N, C-alpha and C positions, 0 to 999 in steps of 0.2 A: 776317882769322883771327879766331876765335871766342876770346872770353877764355878760360881755364881755371880755371872757377870751383870753389874747394875749400869745403866745407862740414864744421866742425869743433865740437866742444864747447869752449865757453870755459872759460877758467881765470883764477884771480884776476890772473896776467898781462895779461889783457887789458882790467883795470877801467877804464882811460880810455876806449875804443871803447864800453865797455857803458853808460858814464855818457853818452856822445854819443846811445847807441840809445835810454837811457830819456827824456832830455830832448827827442830829436827826437819821441819816440812821443807825450808829453806836450803838445808845440807844437800836435800835430793839424794842421800845416800853417799855423799862424799865428806871430808873430814871439816870443811870449814862452808859456813852459811854464805848464801850471796850477799846479805848484808855485812857481815863482815868484811868479804871483798871489797865490796861497793864502797862504804864508809871507811874502812881501813882501820876498824877498831878491832878489839879483843872481844870474845865471847863473853867476858864480864862486863866490859863496856855495854857491849850490847843488851845484855841483861837489864842493866841499869836503866839504857833508853828505853827499852821495850815496857819495863815496869812503870816508867813515868808515864809512858803514853797509854796503856792499859788501865792505868790509874784515873785517867782523865775520862772514861767511859763514853766516848764519841762514836756513836752509830755510824754507820754505812759503810764499814769495811772490815776486814780481819782482826782489828786492834781495838776489839771491845769485847770484854770477858763475856756479856749477854749472848754474843754470836756463837759460843761453843757449848756442843754437848760433850761429856766426856764420860769415858767408860770407867769400871772399878772392878776389880776382883777384890771383894769384901772392901776393905779401907786403903786399899792400894791404887792409885791410878795409873790406867795401863794403855789409855788414848784418848785420844779427841778428835773433834771434828768442828771446823768453822764455817758458818755460812750465813748470808746477809742477802738481801735485795737489792742488788745493783740497780742505782740510780733512784732509789727511794726516796732520798732527800734532793736539795738543790743541787750538790756536789756527787760526782762518782769517783768509788773508792780510789781510785788513784790519785787525785788530787787532795781527797782527806789524807792518806796517807803521807804523800810528799810534804804537805802542811804540818803533820804531826812532827816526822822526823827533822825537815828544818829548823823548827822549834826547839825540839829537845837535845838535837845535836849541837846548835849554835850556828851562827851564821859561816865563822871561818872554816868548820868542817863541812857545812853543807856545799859551802864554794870549792872545797876540794873535790867534791864529787864529780864536776864538770870533767876534769880531767881523767877519771876513772871511767866516765862515760864514753869519751872519745877513744879510749882504747877499745873499748866493748864493741863500739860502732864501725871500727876498723874490721873486725872479724865477720860481722854481716853482711 
């Protein structure tokens, strides 16, 4: 029997699964996400930061629950996709995302990212 897949808009109540979707997308098939590498945080620390960010419900980038559609097999979430209209607000998604990460990571952690960015730029 084929599973009955249901797709619906996500809500803030889906925040934990959306966090999993974001982390898995950032892993891109590897063991560690780009956010964990860039910010030198554990997966658990990243989950806390993402939960704080998503709880703000700021639109304009992938860090908003309302921007997701989720797929369910019965009551089990099995997939998700995020989408938004780039530039629909006064700032682009990169600026919004950077502002949220800098705020929720704190100034010290945010400033330490600069060293990681210099390492990355050496390979480009």
